[in-house]
C-alpha positions in Angstrom: 82.3 80.7 106.0 83.1 83.7 108.2 81.5 84.9 111.4 80.8 88.7 111.7 80.3 89.9 115.3 78.1 93.0 115.5 79.1 94.4 118.9 76.1 96.8 119.4 73.6 94.1 118.8 75.6 91.4 120.5 74.9 89.3 117.4 77.0 86.9 115.4 76.2 86.3 111.7 77.6 83.7 109.4 78.5 84.7 105.9 80.4 83.3 102.9 84.0 84.6 102.4 84.0 87.3 99.8 80.4 88.4 100.6 79.6 92.1 100.5 79.1 93.6 104.0 76.1 95.5 102.8 74.4 92.2 101.7 75.2 90.6 105.0 73.7 93.5 106.9 70.5 93.4 104.9 70.1 89.7 105.2 70.7 89.6 108.9 68.8 92.7 110.0 71.9 94.1 111.7 71.5 97.8 112.7 73.8 99.5 110.1 72.3 102.2 107.9 73.4 102.7 104.3 72.8 106.0 102.5 74.4 106.6 99.1 75.8 103.0 98.9 78.9 104.2 96.9 81.2 105.6 99.5 80.4 109.3 99.4 78.1 110.0 102.4 79.7 108.2 105.4 76.3 107.0 106.8 77.6 103.4 106.9 80.8 104.2 108.8 82.0 101.4 111.1 84.9 100.6 113.4 86.6 97.3 112.9 87.3 95.9 116.3 89.2 92.8 115.1 90.9 92.0 112.7 91.1 94.5 109.9 93.0 91.9 107.8 89.8 90.0 107.4 88.2 92.7 105.2 88.9 93.8 101.7 91.7 96.4 101.4 90.9 100.1 101.6 90.8 101.6 98.1 92.2 105.1 97.5 88.7 106.8 97.2 87.6 105.3 100.5 90.9 106.3 102.2 90.5 109.9 101.0 86.9 110.1 102.1 87.7 108.8 105.6 90.6 111.2 105.9 88.2 114.1 105.1 85.9 112.8 107.9 89.0 112.6 110.2 88.1 109.0 110.8 90.3 106.8 113.0 92.6 104.1 111.6 90.2 101.3 112.3 87.2 103.0 110.6 85.8 101.9 107.3 82.8 102.5 105.1 80.5 99.5 105.3 79.3 99.9 101.7 82.9 99.4 100.5 83.7 96.1 102.4 83.9 92.5 101.4 84.3 90.0 104.3 87.4 87.8 104.0 87.3 86.1 107.4 85.9 86.4 111.0 85.7 90.0 112.2 84.1 92.2 114.8 82.4 95.4 113.8 80.8 98.3 115.6 78.5 100.7 113.7 79.3 104.4 114.1 77.2 106.1 111.5 77.9 109.8 110.7 
C-alpha cells in the first residue's frame, strides 16, 4: 500500500500500488477536479511535492501538453497518473 498526502487538505490517503490517481481521488473525496479525463484539458494539473519517482512515468502526450501549458518540472496531469509509492501532491488546476 502507498500513502498519498494531499497538501491542500492536509489529508493522507492509503491506496494500493498501481492504483489510478483519479480513482483514489474519487474514493477519498480529495479536492481535485477532473475535466476531460484523457489528458487534454489540464483541469487536473497537480504538483508533485515528493517524490516524482513514485508515480507512473510521463508519457510523450502528457509531456507535450504540459509543455504547451508552460508547466513546471514537478507538474503532472492527475488523470494520467498511477501511484507507485508514497507521494505528496498539491492540486493546481488550470
